[in-house]
Structure formats: C-alpha cells, structure tokens
Backbone as CSV, one residue per row, in Angstrom:
resi,resn,N_x,N_y,N_z,CA_x,CA_y,CA_z,C_x,C_y,C_z
1,MET,46.300,146.631,114.681,45.025,146.415,114.011,44.313,147.749,113.860
2,SER,43.938,148.095,112.650,43.366,149.409,112.400,41.902,149.497,112.794
3,THR,41.141,148.423,112.584,39.710,148.444,112.870,39.376,147.383,113.909
4,PRO,39.106,147.777,115.134,38.786,146.782,116.166,37.420,146.152,115.924
5,TRP,37.255,144.964,116.451,35.934,144.348,116.437,35.015,145.107,117.385
6,GLU,33.746,145.175,117.006,32.714,145.740,117.869,31.966,144.586,118.524
7,VAL,31.908,144.605,119.856,31.297,143.504,120.606,30.199,144.073,121.507
8,LEU,29.005,143.506,121.397,27.878,143.870,122.263,27.753,142.829,123.357
9,HIS,27.623,143.289,124.593,27.503,142.344,125.710,26.373,142.763,126.637
10,PRO,25.920,141.865,127.525,24.804,142.191,128.425,25.109,143.399,129.305
11,ALA,24.048,144.000,129.793,24.205,145.188,130.632,25.002,144.878,131.886
12,SER,24.762,143.718,132.469,25.473,143.330,133.679,26.356,142.138,133.355
13,ILE,27.666,142.347,133.397,28.602,141.276,133.077,29.870,141.491,133.876
14,ASP,30.470,140.406,134.329,31.740,140.539,135.034,32.752,141.201,134.095
15,PRO,33.422,142.252,134.539,34.297,143.019,133.648,35.530,142.274,133.168
16,SER,35.849,141.146,133.797,37.067,140.441,133.409,36.998,139.913,131.982
17,GLY,35.800,139.556,131.525,35.663,139.057,130.166,35.948,140.119,129.126
18,PRO,35.182,141.223,129.118,35.480,142.296,128.168,36.911,142.806,128.266
19,ALA,37.465,142.882,129.475,38.847,143.360,129.629,39.834,142.439,128.939
20,SER,39.530,141.141,128.885,40.466,140.173,128.316,40.557,140.242,126.802
21,ILE,39.615,140.917,126.147,39.661,141.027,124.682,39.822,142.475,124.228
22,ALA,40.220,143.327,125.156,40.353,144.757,124.838,41.446,145.038,123.817
23,ASP,42.348,144.066,123.601,43.426,144.293,122.638,42.940,144.291,121.196
24,PHE,41.760,143.682,120.948,41.253,143.686,119.575,39.784,144.083,119.473
25,ALA,39.126,144.300,120.597,37.685,144.540,120.575,37.301,145.782,121.359
26,ARG,36.285,146.457,120.844,35.674,147.571,121.560,34.320,147.077,122.048
27,CYS,34.160,146.968,123.355,32.975,146.345,123.944,31.956,147.388,124.374
28,THR,30.699,147.117,124.058,29.598,148.014,124.387,28.539,147.227,125.146
29,GLY,28.094,147.762,126.273,27.047,147.110,127.050,25.669,147.531,126.581
30,VAL,24.714,146.626,126.718,23.331,146.941,126.356,22.827,148.138,127.154
31,ASP,23.386,148.335,128.369,22.951,149.454,129.196,23.340,150.813,128.617
32,GLU,24.175,150.836,127.586,24.503,152.091,126.923,23.427,152.502,125.932
33,TYR,22.440,151.632,125.748,21.247,151.941,124.947,20.065,152.147,125.891
34,ASP,18.938,152.546,125.325,17.734,152.727,126.136,17.076,151.398,126.493
35,GLY,17.512,150.341,125.859,16.966,149.019,126.149,17.475,148.010,125.152
36,VAL,17.071,146.742,125.339,17.528,145.676,124.460,17.051,145.909,123.028
37,ALA,15.806,146.387,122.876,15.277,146.619,121.532,16.122,147.636,120.785
38,ASP,16.523,148.705,121.466,17.362,149.715,120.818,18.736,149.152,120.487
39,ALA,19.269,148.321,121.370,20.575,147.714,121.103,20.505,146.820,119.868
40,PHE,19.448,146.009,119.780,19.320,145.114,118.639,18.950,145.862,117.359
41,ALA,18.369,147.036,117.490,18.124,147.858,116.309,19.442,148.309,115.688
42,ASP,20.485,148.306,116.501,21.818,148.716,116.060,22.721,147.510,115.809
43,ILE,22.136,146.312,115.656,22.902,145.069,115.593,23.853,145.031,114.407
44,GLY,23.551,145.777,113.376,24.363,145.756,112.168,25.787,146.245,112.343
45,ARG,26.078,146.911,113.450,27.433,147.434,113.651,28.350,146.438,114.359
46,TYR,27.810,145.312,114.815,28.586,144.431,115.692,29.146,143.198,114.964
47,ASP,30.373,142.861,115.350,31.039,141.649,114.867,30.758,140.457,115.770
48,ALA,30.447,140.720,117.031,30.207,139.655,117.999,29.171,140.113,119.011
49,VAL,28.376,139.161,119.481,27.401,139.433,120.536,27.592,138.399,121.635
50,VAL,27.755,138.865,122.846,27.712,138.001,124.026,26.308,138.143,124.591
51,VAL,25.565,137.053,124.662,24.153,137.119,125.026,23.881,136.258,126.241
52,ARG,23.021,136.757,127.110,22.617,135.979,128.285,21.193,135.491,128.104
53,VAL,20.188,136.343,128.278,18.794,135.903,128.199,18.011,136.600,127.099
54,ALA,18.567,137.635,126.482,17.848,138.348,125.428,17.619,137.428,124.231
55,ASP,16.497,137.613,123.540,16.137,136.761,122.412,16.820,137.235,121.132
56,LEU,17.694,136.394,120.617,18.317,136.638,119.312,17.575,135.774,118.300
57,ASP,16.477,136.316,117.768,15.664,135.547,116.832,16.112,135.796,115.398
58,ALA,15.429,135.138,114.463,15.833,135.214,113.061,15.766,136.639,112.536
59,GLU,14.787,137.402,112.989,14.640,138.782,112.499,15.845,139.629,112.885
60,VAL,16.317,139.476,114.115,17.492,140.226,114.554,18.738,139.729,113.816
61,ILE,18.877,138.410,113.722,20.058,137.837,113.085,20.139,138.229,111.609
62,ASP,18.998,138.302,110.940,18.995,138.658,109.516,19.475,140.088,109.274
63,ARG,19.419,140.919,110.308,19.897,142.305,110.172,21.342,142.469,110.634
64,ALA,21.941,141.383,111.100,23.293,141.453,111.666,24.324,141.206,110.558
65,ASP,24.515,142.186,109.713,25.336,142.010,108.508,26.797,141.698,108.814
66,ARG,27.312,142.185,109.937,28.727,141.982,110.267,28.956,140.853,111.268
67,LEU,27.879,140.308,111.794,28.002,139.389,112.923,28.705,138.093,112.532
68,LYS,29.706,137.740,113.320,30.497,136.533,113.068,30.334,135.489,114.164
69,VAL,29.968,135.912,115.363,29.855,134.960,116.461,28.820,135.420,117.474
70,ILE,28.006,134.474,117.925,27.097,134.666,119.046,27.634,133.799,120.172
71,ALA,28.130,134.435,121.211,28.734,133.718,122.336,27.769,133.758,123.515
72,LYS,27.205,132.617,123.853,26.251,132.562,124.966,26.994,132.650,126.288
73,HIS,26.507,133.534,127.157,26.997,133.692,128.521,26.208,132.707,129.374
74,GLY,26.579,131.419,129.280,25.822,130.352,129.912,25.783,129.165,128.970
75,SER,24.850,128.258,129.206,24.806,127.051,128.375,23.543,126.934,127.543
76,GLY,22.369,127.260,128.101,21.112,127.101,127.372,21.000,128.046,126.190
77,LEU,20.582,127.520,125.050,20.519,128.311,123.826,19.098,128.424,123.278
78,ASP,18.087,128.250,124.140,16.716,128.353,123.670,16.322,129.774,123.288
79,ASN,17.155,130.775,123.640,16.860,132.157,123.255,17.617,132.587,122.006
80,VAL,18.307,131.652,121.356,19.064,131.961,120.141,18.548,131.081,119.009
81,ASP,18.239,131.700,117.855,17.821,130.934,116.687,19.078,130.408,116.007
82,VAL,19.495,129.215,116.421,20.751,128.643,115.930,20.673,128.368,114.435
83,ALA,19.510,127.914,113.953,19.368,127.625,112.530,19.543,128.876,111.686
84,ALA,18.963,129.993,112.146,19.105,131.247,111.404,20.554,131.701,111.388
85,ALA,21.235,131.535,112.520,22.648,131.909,112.579,23.479,131.041,111.639
86,SER,23.178,129.757,111.604,23.920,128.841,110.743,23.749,129.214,109.273
87,CYS,22.532,129.605,108.906,22.281,130.020,107.516,23.113,131.233,107.130
88,ARG,23.445,132.052,108.098,24.256,133.253,107.836,25.743,133.000,108.060
89,GLY,26.121,131.758,108.411,27.522,131.444,108.655,28.059,132.000,109.955
90,ILE,27.162,132.235,110.922,27.541,132.820,112.209,27.815,131.698,113.208
91,VAL,28.936,131.752,113.870,29.286,130.768,114.893,28.406,130.987,116.125
92,VAL,27.841,129.912,116.638,27.085,129.964,117.891,27.788,129.036,118.882
93,CYS,28.172,129.577,120.006,28.889,128.789,121.009,28.394,129.165,122.404
94,ASN,28.710,128.337,123.380,28.268,128.609,124.746,29.396,128.313,125.725
95,THR,29.052,128.329,127.010,30.067,128.094,128.052,29.614,126.949,128.954
96,PRO,29.507,125.735,128.414,28.998,124.611,129.204,29.879,124.329,130.416
97,GLY,29.238,124.115,131.525,29.958,123.770,132.749,30.446,124.950,133.560
98,ALA,30.419,126.143,132.988,30.963,127.300,133.702,30.165,127.619,134.960
99,ASN,28.863,127.358,134.924,28.039,127.643,136.102,27.508,126.370,136.746
100,ALA,28.101,125.218,136.399,27.563,123.935,136.859,27.515,123.839,138.379
101,ARG,28.603,124.201,139.046,28.629,124.087,140.502,27.589,125.006,141.134
102,SER,27.475,126.217,140.612,26.526,127.179,141.185,25.091,126.676,141.061
103,VAL,24.733,126.175,139.867,23.361,125.687,139.667,23.109,124.450,140.516
104,ALA,24.093,123.565,140.590,23.933,122.356,141.394,23.710,122.702,142.868
105,GLU,24.485,123.625,143.389,24.302,124.037,144.785,22.917,124.637,144.993
106,HIS,22.452,125.402,144.005,21.131,126.020,144.134,20.033,124.963,144.112
107,ALA,20.201,123.959,143.260,19.208,122.885,143.205,19.099,122.179,144.556
108,VAL,20.240,121.882,145.159,20.231,121.225,146.466,19.654,122.160,147.530
109,ALA,19.969,123.446,147.420,19.426,124.421,148.375,17.899,124.478,148.286
110,LEU,17.361,124.417,147.070,15.911,124.418,146.910,15.292,123.175,147.543
111,LEU,15.944,122.026,147.345,15.432,120.801,147.950,15.462,120.885,149.469
112,PHE,16.576,121.370,150.012,16.660,121.592,151.458,15.536,122.528,151.917
113,GLY,15.377,123.634,151.188,14.400,124.640,151.589,12.989,124.105,151.660
114,VAL,12.622,123.302,150.654,11.273,122.735,150.640,11.105,121.701,151.747
115,ARG,12.072,120.808,151.895,11.953,119.747,152.909,11.943,120.291,154.335
116,ARG,12.647,121.412,154.563,12.727,121.974,155.916,11.859,123.232,156.085
117,HIS,11.039,123.551,155.089,10.082,124.660,155.174,10.776,125.991,155.516
118,LEU,11.955,126.201,154.959,12.744,127.372,155.349,12.063,128.687,154.998
119,HIS,11.411,128.752,153.837,10.796,130.006,153.423,9.612,130.373,154.309
120,THR,8.789,129.389,154.670,7.643,129.691,155.521,8.067,129.902,156.977
121,ALA,9.089,129.185,157.417,9.588,129.384,158.784,10.187,130.775,158.942
122,ASP,10.860,131.250,157.918,11.430,132.598,157.945,10.328,133.641,158.100
123,ARG,9.267,133.513,157.298,8.154,134.467,157.394,7.480,134.379,158.762
124,HIS,7.398,133.173,159.291,6.771,132.944,160.594,7.508,133.728,161.687
125,VAL,8.826,133.617,161.697,9.607,134.316,162.722,9.528,135.826,162.534
126,ARG,9.606,136.294,161.288,9.531,137.728,161.019,8.198,138.335,161.455
127,ALA,7.153,137.486,161.484,5.839,137.962,161.912,5.711,137.976,163.433
128,GLY,6.782,137.595,164.146,6.764,137.615,165.596,6.264,136.335,166.234
129,ASP,6.163,135.256,165.435,5.641,133.993,165.952,6.783,133.030,166.282
130,TRP,6.440,131.958,167.018,7.478,131.017,167.439,6.854,129.641,167.703
131,ASP,6.232,129.075,166.671,5.596,127.777,166.803,6.504,126.731,166.173
132,ARG,7.384,126.141,166.966,8.365,125.181,166.454,7.703,123.920,165.899
133,SER,6.590,123.526,166.461,5.925,122.295,166.030,5.342,122.413,164.623
134,ALA,5.179,123.628,164.120,4.554,123.831,162.808,5.507,123.575,161.652
135,PHE,6.808,123.390,161.954,7.786,123.322,160.879,8.677,122.085,160.962
136,ALA,8.090,120.991,161.405,8.836,119.733,161.411,9.177,119.356,159.972
137,GLY,10.461,119.120,159.712,10.902,118.826,158.356,11.262,117.370,158.173
138,ARG,12.015,117.129,157.113,12.402,115.766,156.767,13.857,115.761,156.315
139,GLU,14.649,114.820,156.841,16.042,114.713,156.442,16.161,114.228,154.998
140,LEU,17.228,114.662,154.347,17.482,114.212,152.984,18.217,112.873,152.950
141,ALA,19.080,112.635,153.925,19.878,111.405,153.945,18.973,110.179,153.894
142,GLY,19.313,109.257,153.017,18.524,108.046,152.870,17.476,108.120,151.782
143,ASP,17.150,109.339,151.329,16.198,109.494,150.236,16.866,109.163,148.905
144,THR,16.059,109.029,147.880,16.548,108.812,146.518,16.268,110.052,145.686
145,LEU,17.312,110.581,145.079,17.180,111.742,144.194,17.287,111.280,142.753
146,GLY,16.293,111.607,141.963,16.342,111.352,140.539,16.872,112.578,139.824
147,VAL,17.838,112.395,138.947,18.434,113.490,138.189,18.080,113.292,136.716
148,PHE,17.304,114.212,136.183,16.896,114.151,134.781,17.819,115.063,133.979
149,GLY,18.728,114.452,133.225,19.750,115.193,132.493,21.064,115.060,133.234
150,PHE,22.043,114.398,132.613,23.275,114.106,133.327,24.480,114.725,132.625
151,GLY,24.330,116.007,132.303,25.457,116.773,131.804,26.257,117.312,132.968
152,ALA,26.957,118.428,132.747,27.840,118.974,133.780,27.074,119.321,135.061
153,ILE,25.909,119.946,134.913,25.144,120.360,136.093,24.539,119.148,136.789
154,GLY,23.987,118.235,136.011,23.414,117.030,136.606,24.444,116.237,137.377
155,ARG,25.662,116.139,136.845,26.713,115.396,137.525,27.129,116.078,138.826
156,GLU,27.222,117.407,138.794,27.565,118.147,140.018,26.477,117.958,141.069
157,THR,25.230,118.014,140.638,24.119,117.818,141.572,24.164,116.427,142.184
158,ALA,24.431,115.439,141.346,24.525,114.063,141.845,25.653,113.914,142.854
159,ALA,26.804,114.531,142.582,27.941,114.435,143.503,27.612,115.052,144.853
160,LEU,26.970,116.214,144.835,26.577,116.857,146.087,25.576,115.986,146.853
161,ALA,24.616,115.428,146.121,23.588,114.620,146.769,24.181,113.367,147.398
162,ARG,25.078,112.702,146.674,25.709,111.509,147.226,26.509,111.835,148.480
163,GLY,27.147,113.011,148.486,27.922,113.419,149.652,27.066,113.649,150.879
164,MET,25.769,113.883,150.663,24.852,114.090,151.789,24.060,112.829,152.140
165,GLY,24.417,111.727,151.500,23.789,110.469,151.867,22.567,110.095,151.073
166,LEU,22.317,110.757,149.944,21.203,110.377,149.098,21.656,109.332,148.090
167,HIS,20.750,108.451,147.738,20.979,107.546,146.619,20.559,108.282,145.349
168,VAL,21.342,108.175,144.281,21.093,108.951,143.067,20.765,108.034,141.898
169,LEU,19.687,108.369,141.207,19.312,107.739,139.947,19.442,108.783,138.846
170,ALA,19.732,108.356,137.630,19.871,109.307,136.534,19.174,108.794,135.284
171,TYR,18.503,109.713,134.593,17.937,109.400,133.292,18.458,110.410,132.289
172,ASP,19.150,109.900,131.279,19.689,110.729,130.205,20.000,109.788,129.053
173,ARG,19.434,110.050,127.898,19.623,109.149,126.767,21.078,109.077,126.303
174,SER,21.881,110.067,126.684,23.271,110.071,126.250,24.176,109.267,127.182
175,LEU,23.640,108.769,128.286,24.448,107.972,129.199,24.863,106.655,128.543
176,THR,26.072,106.236,128.842,26.586,104.973,128.312,26.959,104.042,129.460
177,ALA,27.370,102.847,129.111,27.767,101.877,130.136,28.989,102.337,130.913
178,ASP,29.756,103.246,130.327,30.948,103.753,131.015,30.593,104.622,132.213
179,ASP,29.363,105.155,132.221,28.935,106.001,133.338,28.460,105.112,134.480
180,SER,29.399,104.385,135.069,29.051,103.382,136.069,28.936,103.954,137.478
181,ASP,29.212,105.263,137.637,29.159,105.840,138.976,27.750,106.249,139.381
182,VAL,26.774,105.986,138.513,25.399,106.346,138.831,24.481,105.233,138.342
183,GLU,23.393,105.011,139.056,22.413,104.026,138.606,21.567,104.632,137.502
184,GLN,21.624,104.040,136.336,20.917,104.570,135.176,19.523,103.976,135.078
185,ILE,18.557,104.843,134.745,17.167,104.453,134.636,16.767,104.452,133.166
186,GLU,15.920,103.506,132.775,15.597,103.312,131.362,14.583,104.307,130.823
187,THR,13.664,104.767,131.658,12.623,105.682,131.180,12.448,106.846,132.160
188,LEU,11.936,107.932,131.651,11.680,109.090,132.507,10.622,108.763,133.553
189,HIS,9.598,108.040,133.159,8.535,107.707,134.108,9.090,106.879,135.268
190,GLU,9.976,105.927,134.970,10.572,105.113,136.023,11.417,105.962,136.968
191,LEU,12.107,106.968,136.423,12.901,107.867,137.270,12.013,108.527,138.316
192,PHE,10.879,109.052,137.890,9.959,109.708,138.820,9.338,108.697,139.778
193,GLU,9.044,107.523,139.285,8.390,106.504,140.108,9.281,106.021,141.236
194,ARG,10.586,105.962,141.014,11.518,105.413,142.003,12.170,106.472,142.889
195,SER,11.882,107.740,142.669,12.572,108.820,143.384,11.694,109.453,144.453
196,ASP,12.363,109.966,145.495,11.682,110.786,146.496,11.649,112.243,146.068
197,ALA,12.620,112.639,145.279,12.679,113.985,144.712,13.359,113.873,143.356
198,VAL,13.000,114.766,142.439,13.610,114.784,141.111,14.100,116.191,140.815
199,SER,15.333,116.279,140.310,15.936,117.551,139.933,16.151,117.569,138.424
200,LEU,15.706,118.636,137.766,15.721,118.719,136.306,16.948,119.475,135.807
201,HIS,17.642,118.883,134.833,18.864,119.485,134.303,19.017,119.214,132.808
202,VAL,17.952,119.458,132.057,17.990,119.264,130.609,17.707,120.592,129.909
203,PRO,18.216,120.757,128.683,17.915,121.978,127.926,16.479,121.947,127.424
204,LEU,15.948,123.109,127.102,14.602,123.191,126.530,14.691,123.002,125.024
205,THR,14.080,121.937,124.540,13.999,121.649,123.114,12.554,121.250,122.804
206,ASP,12.273,121.014,121.534,10.932,120.539,121.177,10.633,119.220,121.872
207,GLU,11.645,118.405,122.065,11.469,117.098,122.686,11.224,117.196,124.188
208,THR,11.824,118.185,124.848,11.699,118.271,126.310,10.612,119.238,126.767
209,ARG,10.001,119.984,125.867,8.958,120.927,126.276,7.791,120.181,126.923
210,GLU,7.496,120.522,128.177,6.419,119.911,128.969,6.524,118.389,129.027
211,VAL,7.767,117.879,128.942,7.956,116.434,129.024,7.649,115.914,130.428
212,VAL,7.791,116.796,131.433,7.363,116.433,132.787,5.880,116.764,132.887
213,SER,5.077,115.763,132.674,3.632,115.932,132.583,2.950,115.456,133.862
214,ALA,1.621,115.448,133.822,0.856,115.002,134.990,1.215,113.566,135.376
215,ALA,1.528,112.728,134.389,1.849,111.328,134.677,3.136,111.209,135.487
216,GLU,4.160,111.978,135.111,5.425,111.924,135.855,5.245,112.479,137.266
217,ILE,4.522,113.580,137.379,4.314,114.198,138.685,3.544,113.254,139.608
218,GLU,2.552,112.595,139.063,1.786,111.630,139.863,2.670,110.466,140.288
219,ALA,3.586,110.047,139.402,4.483,108.938,139.731,5.435,109.300,140.867
220,LEU,5.808,110.572,140.967,6.696,111.015,142.042,6.031,110.844,143.403
221,GLY,4.726,111.076,143.454,3.969,110.718,144.645,3.749,111.840,145.638
222,PRO,2.866,111.605,146.603,2.437,112.641,147.551,3.512,113.086,148.537
223,GLU,4.623,112.356,148.629,5.737,112.789,149.469,6.878,113.361,148.629
224,GLY,6.684,113.453,147.334,7.751,113.844,146.423,7.919,115.348,146.275
225,VAL,9.129,115.729,145.862,9.459,117.132,145.610,10.077,117.249,144.221
226,LEU,9.625,118.230,143.469,10.182,118.512,142.150,11.039,119.770,142.229
227,VAL,12.267,119.678,141.716,13.181,120.827,141.701,13.525,121.144,140.251
228,ASN,13.354,122.406,139.869,13.646,122.790,138.486,14.552,124.013,138.446
229,THR,15.793,123.796,138.013,16.733,124.901,137.801,17.153,124.960,136.336
230,SER,16.420,124.277,135.461,16.786,124.259,134.049,15.949,125.276,133.274
231,ARG,14.801,124.873,132.740,13.894,125.771,132.044,12.476,125.458,132.467
232,GLY,11.692,126.493,132.715,10.352,126.306,133.240,9.445,125.498,132.339
233,ALA,9.585,125.683,131.023,8.679,125.033,130.081,8.890,123.535,129.963
234,ILE,9.903,123.002,130.624,10.084,121.548,130.649,8.951,120.888,131.441
235,VAL,8.363,121.646,132.351,7.290,121.136,133.208,5.947,121.672,132.722
236,ASP,4.960,120.816,132.716,3.583,121.245,132.469,3.114,121.976,133.726
237,GLU,3.182,123.308,133.703,2.883,124.082,134.911,1.445,123.897,135.372
238,THR,0.520,123.743,134.443,-0.880,123.520,134.818,-1.016,122.228,135.615
239,ALA,-0.328,121.184,135.151,-0.362,119.911,135.856,0.318,120.026,137.215
240,LEU,1.405,120.799,137.290,2.107,120.981,138.565,1.215,121.686,139.579
241,VAL,0.555,122.756,139.159,-0.348,123.493,140.052,-1.459,122.575,140.559
242,ALA,-2.024,121.787,139.665,-3.112,120.882,140.051,-2.621,119.820,141.027
243,ALA,-1.426,119.278,140.795,-0.893,118.235,141.670,-0.627,118.762,143.068
244,LEU,-0.127,119.972,143.178,0.104,120.569,144.492,-1.219,120.844,145.197
245,ALA,-2.200,121.290,144.442,-3.491,121.641,145.031,-4.223,120.423,145.588
246,ASP,-4.103,119.277,144.899,-4.852,118.102,145.368,-3.999,117.124,146.178
247,GLY,-2.752,117.514,146.497,-1.916,116.683,147.344,-1.215,115.553,146.632
248,THR,-1.237,115.564,145.299,-0.526,114.539,144.539,0.983,114.683,144.695
249,LEU,1.434,115.894,145.001,2.853,116.200,145.157,3.054,116.987,146.441
250,ALA,4.152,116.724,147.149,4.383,117.399,148.438,4.856,118.828,148.268
251,GLY,5.686,119.084,147.255,6.214,120.432,147.131,7.096,120.572,145.908
252,ALA,7.547,121.803,145.668,8.408,122.074,144.520,9.330,123.243,144.843
253,GLY,10.542,123.166,144.281,11.491,124.272,144.355,11.797,124.703,142.937
254,LEU,11.397,125.917,142.578,11.453,126.355,141.186,12.296,127.622,141.034
255,ASP,13.287,127.528,140.179,14.108,128.690,139.842,13.760,129.225,138.462
256,THR,12.966,128.463,137.700,12.616,128.867,136.343,11.135,128.648,136.094
257,PHE,10.607,129.392,135.138,9.173,129.375,134.856,8.955,129.401,133.350
258,ALA,7.783,128.942,132.922,7.471,128.928,131.498,7.505,130.341,130.931
259,GLU,7.028,131.293,131.708,7.084,132.708,131.327,7.876,133.441,132.403
260,GLU,8.907,134.174,131.987,9.727,134.891,132.959,9.784,136.377,132.651
261,PRO,9.480,137.219,133.668,8.983,136.817,134.988,7.546,136.308,134.915
262,PRO,7.130,135.504,135.893,5.744,135.025,135.893,4.776,136.198,136.027
263,GLY,3.564,136.008,135.549,2.558,137.056,135.661,2.207,137.353,137.104
264,PRO,1.598,138.509,137.354,1.314,138.929,138.737,0.325,138.038,139.476
265,ASP,-0.448,137.245,138.755,-1.460,136.401,139.390,-1.128,134.918,139.271
266,HIS,0.150,134.590,139.184,0.533,133.194,139.015,0.017,132.376,140.195
267,PRO,-0.631,131.238,139.943,-1.248,130.454,141.032,-0.262,129.874,142.037
268,LEU,1.026,129.807,141.703,1.989,129.265,142.654,2.361,130.259,143.750
269,TYR,2.079,131.537,143.545,2.473,132.547,144.523,1.854,132.322,145.893
270,ASP,0.660,131.776,145.926,-0.062,131.634,147.189,0.203,130.309,147.896
271,ARG,1.131,129.519,147.378,1.341,128.190,147.925,2.576,128.162,148.834
272,ASP,2.384,127.702,150.059,3.500,127.575,151.001,4.355,126.345,150.739
273,ASP,3.871,125.417,149.894,4.643,124.218,149.610,5.556,124.388,148.395
274,VAL,5.692,125.616,147.930,6.551,125.909,146.787,7.544,127.000,147.167
275,LEU,8.813,126.750,146.869,9.880,127.735,147.092,10.299,128.276,145.737
276,LEU,10.224,129.597,145.560,10.453,130.229,144.269,11.658,131.161,144.310
277,THR,12.500,131.105,143.273,13.613,132.046,143.124,13.646,132.535,141.675
278,PRO,14.208,133.725,141.408,14.108,134.364,140.099,15.210,133.993,139.105
279,HIS,15.323,132.708,138.786,16.294,132.213,137.796,17.707,132.671,138.148
280,VAL,18.110,132.367,139.370,19.418,132.801,139.863,20.346,131.629,140.178
281,GLY,19.997,130.432,139.709,20.817,129.269,140.019,22.272,129.444,139.627
282,GLY,22.505,130.040,138.474,23.876,130.224,138.005,24.463,131.575,138.332
283,VAL,23.776,132.339,139.152,24.218,133.709,139.446,24.981,133.741,140.766
284,THR,26.256,133.409,140.680,27.183,133.598,141.794,28.369,134.387,141.264
285,ASP,29.115,134.996,142.151,30.277,135.781,141.711,31.239,134.918,140.901
286,GLU,31.449,133.696,141.374,32.412,132.822,140.708,31.928,132.404,139.319
287,ALA,30.658,132.012,139.223,30.121,131.561,137.943,30.048,132.706,136.942
288,LEU,29.652,133.884,137.413,29.566,135.037,136.507,30.930,135.380,135.925
289,ALA,31.965,135.277,136.740,33.316,135.546,136.241,33.725,134.499,135.214
290,ARG,33.454,133.217,135.509,33.825,132.151,134.571,33.087,132.288,133.252
291,MET,31.779,132.570,133.298,31.009,132.686,132.064,31.458,133.888,131.234
292,SER,31.733,134.999,131.896,32.212,136.178,131.187,33.543,135.898,130.501
293,GLN,34.451,135.289,131.223,35.781,135.004,130.676,35.723,133.992,129.537
294,ARG,34.910,132.950,129.694,34.853,131.916,128.659,34.117,132.404,127.414
295,ALA,33.083,133.231,127.601,32.405,133.802,126.440,33.362,134.700,125.664
296,ALA,34.137,135.503,126.391,35.117,136.376,125.736,36.189,135.547,125.033
297,ALA,36.631,134.454,125.662,37.626,133.586,125.035,37.086,132.985,123.741
298,ASN,35.783,132.676,123.715,35.180,132.158,122.493,35.181,133.207,121.388
299,VAL,34.924,134.457,121.761,34.990,135.544,120.778,36.408,135.650,120.216
300,ARG,37.395,135.568,121.091,38.790,135.633,120.632,39.111,134.489,119.669
301,THR,38.634,133.297,119.969,38.903,132.148,119.108,38.375,132.386,117.699
302,VAL,37.165,132.921,117.594,36.602,133.215,116.275,37.379,134.333,115.601
303,PHE,37.786,135.332,116.362,38.614,136.408,115.811,39.908,135.844,115.227
304,ASP,40.442,134.816,115.870,41.678,134.194,115.408,41.461,133.241,114.233
305,GLY,40.192,133.095,113.823,39.910,132.274,112.655,39.629,130.819,112.944
306,ARG,39.318,130.499,114.194,39.057,129.115,114.570,37.662,128.978,115.178
307,LEU,37.197,127.751,115.307,35.917,127.489,115.949,36.142,127.121,117.412
308,PRO,35.411,127.739,118.335,35.518,127.339,119.743,35.111,125.882,119.939
309,GLU,35.678,125.243,120.943,35.332,123.853,121.231,33.844,123.684,121.495
310,SER,33.209,124.715,122.037,31.793,124.619,122.395,30.866,125.094,121.277
311,THR,31.342,125.172,120.058,30.492,125.570,118.932,29.371,124.548,118.757
312,VAL,28.133,125.016,118.790,26.993,124.093,118.724,26.514,123.862,117.296
313,ASN,26.901,124.722,116.357,26.491,124.555,114.962,27.693,124.227,114.072
314,ARG,28.637,123.519,114.648,29.869,123.164,113.917,29.546,122.394,112.619
315,ALA,28.658,121.419,112.705,28.353,120.600,111.532,27.804,121.452,110.396
316,ALA,26.905,122.379,110.730,26.327,123.242,109.697,27.380,124.146,109.076
317,LEU,28.264,124.682,109.913,29.286,125.604,109.410,30.345,124.857,108.593
318,GLU,30.780,123.704,109.066,31.799,122.954,108.340,31.214,122.321,107.083
319,GLY,29.894,122.067,107.114,29.242,121.558,105.910,29.273,122.583,104.793
320,GLU,29.186,123.881,105.189,29.295,124.921,104.183,30.673,124.924,103.551
C-alpha cells in the first residue's frame, strides 16, 4: 500500500490497538499536538479518529475532508455529533461491552463505599482518630437494587449484585419477555420506589437528560442510595443536592457529573454522604486494552470496505 491511512487517537491509549493496525495505518496521538484544539485544527489530514471524551461536533466534522470513520473508545456517544457524521457519510461506531465488567465493578464498589462509609472512615484514620462507633454501616445482602438501563453494563451489575445476595429489579424499555432472569419494572418511578439503591446505566440522550428528577429521588427514600456511573446529566444535580441536604436521600456514589470536571465550588464536595470518583468506572488495565483493540478493529473493518457490527448510524449510511 503506497499511502497509509492517517489515524488520530487519544493521548493515553493502550498501545495494543494502534499496533494492531500498523500494517495499513500511521497512528498519531493527540499528545503530539499542543492540545485537543490543535489536533482538531489538523483534522483534515486524518482518515480515522479514535475518540474517547473529546467533543467531535459538527464544526470539527465539517472540516474533516478525509474522515471515513469515528471509532469511539468506549460506548457512550454523547460527545460525537452522529447526525453530522452521517451527513458526511462517515461511519460512527463504538465498543459496547468492552468496559462492562469494569464499570459494573465500580458501581458496586461505590455502593459498598457509601453503605460502609469507607471514604470518611479512611480520612478519620488518617487524621489519627479511632472512633469505631462513628462508622456503623449497613450490609448489602437482602437489599433490593434497581438497575436503570439493562444493556451490557446493567446486566453485569445485576449479576454481581445477585451474587452478593441482593434482589435485582430492572427498568429498560428494550427489555422483552425473554429477559426472564430479572424482575422487570413498568415505570422508572416504580423502580425507585421499590429499591433500596438504584444504579444508573443508560446513555445520555434528549430523553434521558435529567430524567432522574426530584420525584424519583424522593421515591428512593431516606435510606436510599443513588449510584451513577453512566452520565452526570441523567440526574437533576440540583434536586440531588437538595435531597441530600434535607435527608430525603441517604447518600450517593457518583463517577460522573453534569459538568466534567465539576467546578471548584461544587456543593457535593462538602458532603460526607457522597462518594465521588473522576469518571474512572471503565478505566482498568483490562478494559483499556479491550477498548483500544476493538476500536482499532473497527477502523480496520472500515478500511476493508465493510461496516463494523457496532456501527450506530448504519441506517443513515445504508439509506444513502
């Protein structure tokens, strides 16, 4: 091949992915530029982009004259303007399930952390204190976990929870009667009303933005815990802050926020009933390797003239 494909990838990526397409692609990391803005200013030279969290909006896509595929390093595509890509005939694909186990484990870890006050107990010991009575926790076994969104991550979370003795409820409009291994709930409000804790696993869309409102949080109750490893904007953060402040909710474990990173004066920072992590649910060595490899495999598939199985704009492209 005389002219290799030019592929732009995130600054930090498991090297196994780029190495797997070295036979036809020349891969460049965003870290070889002064920043993401400079990299996207040069977008016109690339045939493929592997993207993690950077925003590929219509303005960037409209300047991507050579771009043939946007391969998401992960599953959520709220940072990619899929419609703009479709108008340009650009394949948009992701790596669903590649980080499912990692995110599911993190969701359960957040629930454990909140119920057993691990973050505050850690600070307590580091400060030289030893008041065991101040950190009486609550067992998870016997509780009911509500899972909102029953895709790959939701299913992994449910499996882990059942293995620890929790009863699992699920709300997802795509569930069918064949999904008999979980108790299906008819409405989101009922899911919150019947659960001791709820874990969120849905993508951010116009339909799911702030769908977890004050009503759902109130339904979860004063002993309830909300866990969010999906997207921060799914939750009405103002309502969440108010519910924690007035005791409507017992606690929350949050890996994602409406604005990332949160501002320096975010009201949740001062709350001991909230456990916060910096959107690292899917960041494990194993998941990073899988996402890198699968994103690269998707690039290869498009190079070979085919659509990846995970193409999200297949209908638009085949309609053309």
